[in-house]
Short mmCIF file of the C-alpha atoms (twelve columns), coordinates in Angstrom:
data_MODEL
# 
_entry.id   MODEL 
# 
loop_
_atom_site.group_PDB 
_atom_site.id 
_atom_site.type_symbol 
_atom_site.label_atom_id 
_atom_site.label_alt_id 
_atom_site.label_comp_id 
_atom_site.label_asym_id 
_atom_site.label_seq_id 
_atom_site.Cartn_x 
_atom_site.Cartn_y 
_atom_site.Cartn_z 
_atom_site.pdbx_PDB_model_num 
ATOM 1  C CA . MET A 1  -19.624 -2.426  16.916  1 
ATOM 2  C CA . ASN A 2  -18.895 -5.913  18.219  1 
ATOM 3  C CA . ARG A 3  -15.465 -6.950  19.521  1 
ATOM 4  C CA . HIS A 4  -14.568 -9.014  16.462  1 
ATOM 5  C CA . THR A 5  -15.252 -6.122  14.103  1 
ATOM 6  C CA . GLN A 6  -13.264 -3.832  16.357  1 
ATOM 7  C CA . LEU A 7  -10.284 -6.211  16.272  1 
ATOM 8  C CA . ILE A 8  -10.467 -6.435  12.485  1 
ATOM 9  C CA . ASN A 9  -10.580 -2.645  12.172  1 
ATOM 10 C CA . GLU A 10 -7.615  -2.231  14.543  1 
ATOM 11 C CA . ARG A 11 -5.522  -4.794  12.681  1 
ATOM 12 C CA . TYR A 12 -6.467  -3.308  9.300   1 
ATOM 13 C CA . ASP A 13 -5.474  0.174   10.505  1 
ATOM 14 C CA . ALA A 14 -2.145  -1.160  11.761  1 
ATOM 15 C CA . LEU A 15 -1.579  -2.678  8.312   1 
ATOM 16 C CA . MET A 16 -2.556  0.505   6.483   1 
ATOM 17 C CA . PHE A 17 -0.296  2.732   8.583   1 
ATOM 18 C CA . ALA A 18 2.696   0.423   9.093   1 
ATOM 19 C CA . LYS A 19 5.985   2.318   9.198   1 
ATOM 20 C CA . SER A 20 8.204   -0.574  8.130   1 
ATOM 21 C CA . PRO A 21 8.028   -3.779  6.125   1 
ATOM 22 C CA . GLU A 22 8.343   -5.770  9.336   1 
ATOM 23 C CA . ALA A 23 5.453   -3.902  10.942  1 
ATOM 24 C CA . ALA A 24 3.359   -4.425  7.773   1 
ATOM 25 C CA . ARG A 25 4.011   -8.175  7.767   1 
ATOM 26 C CA . ARG A 26 3.259   -8.448  11.462  1 
ATOM 27 C CA . ALA A 27 0.016   -6.492  11.103  1 
ATOM 28 C CA . ALA A 28 -0.898  -8.642  8.087   1 
ATOM 29 C CA . ARG A 29 -0.368  -11.837 10.065  1 
ATOM 30 C CA . GLU A 30 -2.462  -10.440 12.930  1 
ATOM 31 C CA . LEU A 31 -5.264  -9.510  10.551  1 
ATOM 32 C CA . ILE A 32 -5.148  -12.966 8.972   1 
ATOM 33 C CA . ARG A 33 -5.360  -14.595 12.395  1 
ATOM 34 C CA . VAL A 34 -8.397  -12.486 13.387  1 
ATOM 35 C CA . VAL A 35 -10.224 -12.961 10.069  1 
ATOM 36 C CA . LEU A 36 -9.335  -16.543 9.151   1 
ATOM 37 C CA . GLY A 37 -8.368  -18.080 12.503  1 
ATOM 38 C CA . ASP A 38 -5.204  -19.413 14.089  1 
ATOM 39 C CA . GLU A 39 -4.830  -22.290 11.566  1 
ATOM 40 C CA . ALA A 40 -4.296  -19.731 8.776   1 
ATOM 41 C CA . ALA A 41 -1.189  -18.329 10.461  1 
ATOM 42 C CA . GLY A 42 1.016   -21.067 9.005   1 
ATOM 43 C CA . ARG A 43 -0.087  -20.484 5.408   1 
ATOM 44 C CA . PRO A 44 1.927   -18.480 2.892   1 
ATOM 45 C CA . LEU A 45 1.318   -14.733 3.464   1 
ATOM 46 C CA . GLU A 46 0.192   -13.976 -0.087  1 
ATOM 47 C CA . GLN A 47 -2.422  -16.714 -0.207  1 
ATOM 48 C CA . ALA A 48 -3.697  -15.979 3.300   1 
ATOM 49 C CA . MET A 49 -4.057  -12.277 2.367   1 
ATOM 50 C CA . ARG A 50 -6.071  -13.215 -0.712  1 
ATOM 51 C CA . ASP A 51 -8.391  -15.314 1.441   1 
ATOM 52 C CA . CYS A 52 -8.615  -12.559 4.020   1 
ATOM 53 C CA . CYS A 53 -9.571  -10.060 1.295   1 
ATOM 54 C CA . ARG A 54 -12.265 -12.372 -0.027  1 
ATOM 55 C CA . GLN A 55 -13.778 -12.337 3.464   1 
ATOM 56 C CA . LEU A 56 -13.478 -8.632  4.091   1 
ATOM 57 C CA . ARG A 57 -14.042 -7.185  0.640   1 
ATOM 58 C CA . PRO A 58 -15.808 -9.670  -1.630  1 
ATOM 59 C CA . SER A 59 -16.759 -8.686  -5.151  1 
ATOM 60 C CA . GLN A 60 -18.928 -10.308 -7.790  1 
ATOM 61 C CA . ASP A 61 -16.630 -8.954  -10.520 1 
ATOM 62 C CA . PRO A 62 -13.501 -11.145 -10.880 1 
ATOM 63 C CA . LYS A 63 -11.380 -8.229  -12.219 1 
ATOM 64 C CA . GLU A 64 -12.377 -6.061  -9.251  1 
ATOM 65 C CA . GLN A 65 -11.729 -8.923  -6.832  1 
ATOM 66 C CA . GLY A 66 -8.270  -9.416  -8.299  1 
ATOM 67 C CA . ARG A 67 -7.544  -5.745  -7.856  1 
ATOM 68 C CA . PHE A 68 -8.743  -5.753  -4.244  1 
ATOM 69 C CA . GLU A 69 -6.582  -8.799  -3.479  1 
ATOM 70 C CA . ALA A 70 -3.515  -7.211  -5.109  1 
ATOM 71 C CA . GLU A 71 -3.991  -4.101  -2.940  1 
ATOM 72 C CA . PHE A 72 -4.182  -6.207  0.242   1 
ATOM 73 C CA . ILE A 73 -1.089  -8.129  -0.737  1 
ATOM 74 C CA . GLU A 74 0.803   -4.951  -1.571  1 
ATOM 75 C CA . LEU A 75 0.070   -3.581  1.892   1 
ATOM 76 C CA . ALA A 76 1.465   -6.683  3.507   1 
ATOM 77 C CA . ILE A 77 4.665   -7.099  1.532   1 
ATOM 78 C CA . TRP A 78 5.963   -3.552  0.931   1 
ATOM 79 C CA . PRO A 79 8.372   -2.332  -0.083  1 
ATOM 80 C CA . ASN A 80 8.137   -4.441  -3.208  1 
ATOM 81 C CA . SER A 81 11.873  -4.909  -3.779  1 
ATOM 82 C CA . THR A 82 13.503  -2.715  -6.457  1 
ATOM 83 C CA . SER A 83 10.695  -0.305  -7.297  1 
ATOM 84 C CA . GLN A 84 10.466  0.970   -3.728  1 
ATOM 85 C CA . LYS A 85 14.229  1.023   -3.183  1 
ATOM 86 C CA . VAL A 86 14.764  3.148   -6.290  1 
ATOM 87 C CA . ALA A 87 12.092  5.632   -5.122  1 
ATOM 88 C CA . ALA A 88 13.758  5.983   -1.702  1 
# 
C-alpha cells in the first residue's frame, strides 16, 4: 500500500470512529485535504465531502452515488441536530 492510500485509510477510519461531532468534522476536513488537496479545505464541508466521495467511491448509478454521498456527509456532520439529541 502506498503512503497516499495509507493516509486516506487512516483519515477515513478516524472519521468512521469519531467520538464527538468535533472529532468527526476534524477527521472529515483531514480526509478532504488528503483526497482533494489543500485548496479544498476552504470549501463548504458538505460539498467537499460530496467531491471526496466521488473520488473514493464512484458509482455509475446516480441513485447509488447519491446514497454514498449522503452517508459520507452524515459521518462528517453528526449528530444531525434534533434526531440525534432525542435519541440520546
